[in-house]
N, C-alpha and C positions, 0 to 999 in steps of 0.2 A: 874501151869496148870489151864486152864479155868474151871469153874464149869460147868459140863455137865448138860443137860436138864434132864437126868435120875436121877441124884442126887437131883436136885431141886424138881422133882416130888416126889421122895422118902421122902424128908423132909416135903413136903406139906401133904403127906399121914399120917405122924406121928401125925399131929394135927387133929382137928375136921373139917371135910369137910362139906361145904355147899352142898345143893342139886345140884346146878348148877355145882360146882367143880367136884362132883362125876360123874355127867352125862358127862362132858367134858373128864374127865380122862378115863372113860369107852369107849368113842368114839375113843380117841387117841390110846387106847390099841388094838382096833380091826380094825381101818381104815388103809388104805395104806398111809404110811407117805409121799410118793412121790406125791400122790394126794393132800394132804394138802398143800404141798409146792407151788402148783399152784392155790390155792384158795384165793380169797380176803376175808377180814374179813366179808363182807356181805354174801358171799356164804357159809362160814363156819357157820355163825350164823343161816342161813336158814336151813343148813344141820342138825344142832342139835336142831333146833326149840327154839332159845332163842335170846335175844336182842344182838346187837353188843356191847353195853356197858358192858354186862355180860361177853362176850368173852374177851374184853379188860381188865376187872378187873381180870379175871383168869390169863391172861398173866402177869399182874403186881404182882399178888400173888406169881408168880414164880420168881419174881425179875427182870423181863424184863421191858423196858421202854414202850413197845407197841407190837402190833401184828407182825410187821416186824422183830423186834429183836428176838421175839419168833421163827418165821419161819427160820431166819438165823441160830439160834442155833439148831433147829430141823434138818436143812440140814447137819450140821456137823456130825450127827450120821447116816446119810443115805448114803449108799454106791452106787456107780455107778451113781451118779448125773452127767450128762454131757456126754462127750465122753468116751467110754470105752478104756482101755489100749490096744494099738495095736503095733505090730512090723512093721518095715519098714515104708511104706507110707500108710498103711491101714487106718490111721486116715483121709486121704483125702476122702475115701468112707464114713466114719462116718459123716464128716462135710456135705458132699453132701446129705446124707440121712436126716440129721437134717433140711436142707433147704427144701428138698422135703416135709417133714412132715409139716413144717410151712406153705407152700403154699397150700398143700392139705387140712389142717385144715381151712385155710381161705376160700378156695373154697366151702367146705361143709357148712360153716356158712353164705354164701351169697345166696340170692334169687333174682329172677328177680324183685319182688315187692319192696324189700328194695333198690336195686340198682336204680330202676326207681325213687323212692322217693328221693334218694340222688342226682340224676341228676337234678330232678325238683327243689330241693332246691338251687343248684348251679346256674342253668340257670335262676332262678327267682330272684336271689339276685342282688342288685345294686352293691355291692362290696363283695368280699370274703377275709376274714382275715384268714391266716393260722398260727397256733402256736403250737409249741411243745418245751418243756423244755429239756435241756441236750441232750441226745442221740436221742430224738424224733424230734429235730429241723431239722435233715437231711430230714425226710419225709415231714415236713411242707414246707421246702425250695423247695423240688422237686415239690410238688403240686403247690406252688406259681409260679414256673418257667413254668410249663406246662400250667397253666391257662393263664398266661400272653402271651405265644406264641399262644394261641388259641383266643386271643383278649378279654379275660375277665379281668375286673379290679380286681387285687388281691394285697394284702399286706402281708408282712411277716417280723416281727421284731424279732430279736434274743434276745434283751434285754427285760426282763419282765416288767420293768418300762415303756418303750416306748410302749410296746404292750398294757398295761393297759390304757395308755393315748389314744391310737388309738381307742380301742374298746369302751371307755367311750363316744366317740363322735359319735358312730354309732347308728342306730335305727332299727326298725322292718323291714326295707327294706334291711338290710345287714345280711350277714351270717358269722359265726365264725366256722372254722373247727379246732378241737383240736385233737392233737395226744398225746397219753399217753399209754404206755404198761400196766402199773399197774392200771391206772385210779385213782391213789391216790396222784399224785404229787402236792405238795402244790401250786406252782406257777400257774399250769394249772387250778386247782380248783378255785383259786382266779380270774383268767381270766374269767372262766365260770360264776362266781358270778357277776362280773361287766357286762358281756355281757347280762346276764339275766335281770339285772336291767335296761340296756339300751334298752331292747326289742329285741335284736338280736336273730335270729334263730341260733341254735347250732347243729352242726354235730360232733359227737365224734367217733374217730377211736381208739379202745383199744382192749386188750386181755380179758377184764372182763366186760361183759355187765351188771353186777350188782355192779359195783364199785361206789364209792362216786361221781366220775365225771359223770357217766352215768345218775345220777339223774337230772342233769341240761340239758340233751340233748333232742332235738326234735327227733333225730334219732341217733341210735348207730350202727356202723359197727364193729363187733367183730369177733375174732378168738379164738381158744383154746390157753391158755397160752403156751409160748414157752421158758420161762426162769425161773430159780429158784433164791432164795435169794443169792445163792452163785455165780450166774452169772449175776449180774445186767448189763443191756446194752448189752446182748448177741447179736451177729451178726444175729442170726436167727430171733430175734424180729425186727431188722432193715429191714431185707429182707421181713418180713411179712408186715410191714408198707409200704414199697416201692411197694410191690405187690398190696396192696390196692389202692395206688395212681394210678398205671398203669391201674387197672381195672376201677376205677372211670373215668379217663380221656379218656380211650378207649370208655366207654359207652357214655360219652358226645360227642365225635367225631362222633359216629355212629348215635346219635340223630339228627345231622344236619351236615352231611359230607361236603356238598358244602360250607357252611358258614365257618366251621373251617379249611377246606383245604385252603381257601382263606387267612385266617389270618396266618396260619402256613407258607404259602408260602411267605407272606409279611415279617414276622419276619425272615425268612431264608435269604431273600434278604438284609434286614437291617443289618444283622450280617455277611454276606458273606465277606465283605471287611475287617473284623477283623481277618480273618484266615491267618496264615502265613505258 
């Protein structure tokens, strides 16, 4: 049987605790565990007023490799994470409610000023590169497809190696749009580092506006977290990302309806002969 987080904490308490360990333990004993599951290490560090490195050392003092493993084990002891047990087809309503919450959280976190700035960044860019690793690639591909149909020069590489090659040749005239639910995906952060060195503008779409990835961004579009460590790649997070893409592209279309209607019509004609 796996060593529970409660047992690990009990053993830690048997020894001499540091001031930071005592402070973190007091916080975990009083805070809502479900809230912690949806916090990035940056947000937790700010919540307890200490450095991220201190939080990481605490996780390792419990025998975990890092913060994500700590959260995963914390999730094991939290009941009712995800959909509640239902009889018949009531789970359909549960899933629908999850999607509704995801989109409503997105809506609440978006403002006219932020959306206008995002539109200006896209319209002002020579090229737009869209990238998301793993499950986030779907949203990157959707944005790329929509931009291309609107007549905007867009790129989308699924392979991290080719993506890095592409953005290494860009400059301050180009834009990189990065998708990451956690904002901590290694490949996406590496892409952000290369883009920053190249001088590219960076737009980040994530659940965590204080994540490591957000530090590289010129602009962040964020929503409240919608997945826990027990549900990596949750469908609700994909819905959130696709909702963001739809909002962005609709805003672009409204900015110059005549121009974009023209390009969408041309792309429809170009592909109409492919339908069977």
